[in-house]
C-alpha positions, 0 to 999 in steps of 0.5 A: 397652927400653933403660934408662940408669942414672946413678950418682953424680949430684951436685946442683950439680956434675952437673946439666948433665952429667946432663941431657946424659946424658938428652938423649943417651940419648933422642936415640940410642934409649934409653927412660928414664934412672934416677938413684940420687938424685932431682933434680926440676930434671932431671926437669922439664927432660927432660919439657919437652924430650920434650913439645916434641920428641916421643917417650916418654922418661922419667926415673925414680929408684931408692933402691937402685942395687945392687938395681936392677941385680941385679933388672933383667931383661935384659943389663947393660952398665957403661960404664967405661974399664977394660972390654973394648973396645966394638969387640971386644964390641958384636956379642956384646952386640947378639946377647944383647940381641936374645934378652933384649929389654932392656938396662941401660947404666950410666954413672957420674958419680963413682967407681963402686963396685967391686961394679958391675963384678961384678953386670953382664954386661959392662964395656965401654970406649969407649977406655981414656982418661978422657973424658965419660960422655956421649961414652961413652954416645953412642958405645956407643949409636951402635955398638949401633944401627949408626949408625941410632939417630939416624935415629929419628922422634920426632913432636914439636911441633918438628922440624929439617929438615936442610939444608946451610946455615942453619936450618929448624925446623918448629913444628907447631900445634894443627891439625897 
């Protein structure tokens, strides 16, 4: 099971980027995103998308992210530009996750408190330059799944049929 913990969600400023974290996590193979604050708009938006596009993705909330991280049963990875380079550490992380079966990926929206750096198993950088936490999550998950995460089937009501030009979208009816 892969859980993404989103720290520092700010209601008005981050609603779009936090939704994109959920969409990216879902599309690239995570099972859930947990927020450190409750925002029902994001929860409803992601439920609607999951209902239409398929899968079993969930949005949850925790009141105490510190306890959530400490009590998580699995490998804890904090994505930060100050960590070890993803290419240098991804195999080790994959091996550890294969043993434990669970991984927590932590992404921050604003300055992450220093305690997070010390209660995680890995601090991982997707480059050492400032950039989007959505980009970091996508790159990390793509590398973790060796590029195969985006090939998952979701069995939703809506499915895109890949093609070189144009759009082909299949909408499954009640009888399908």
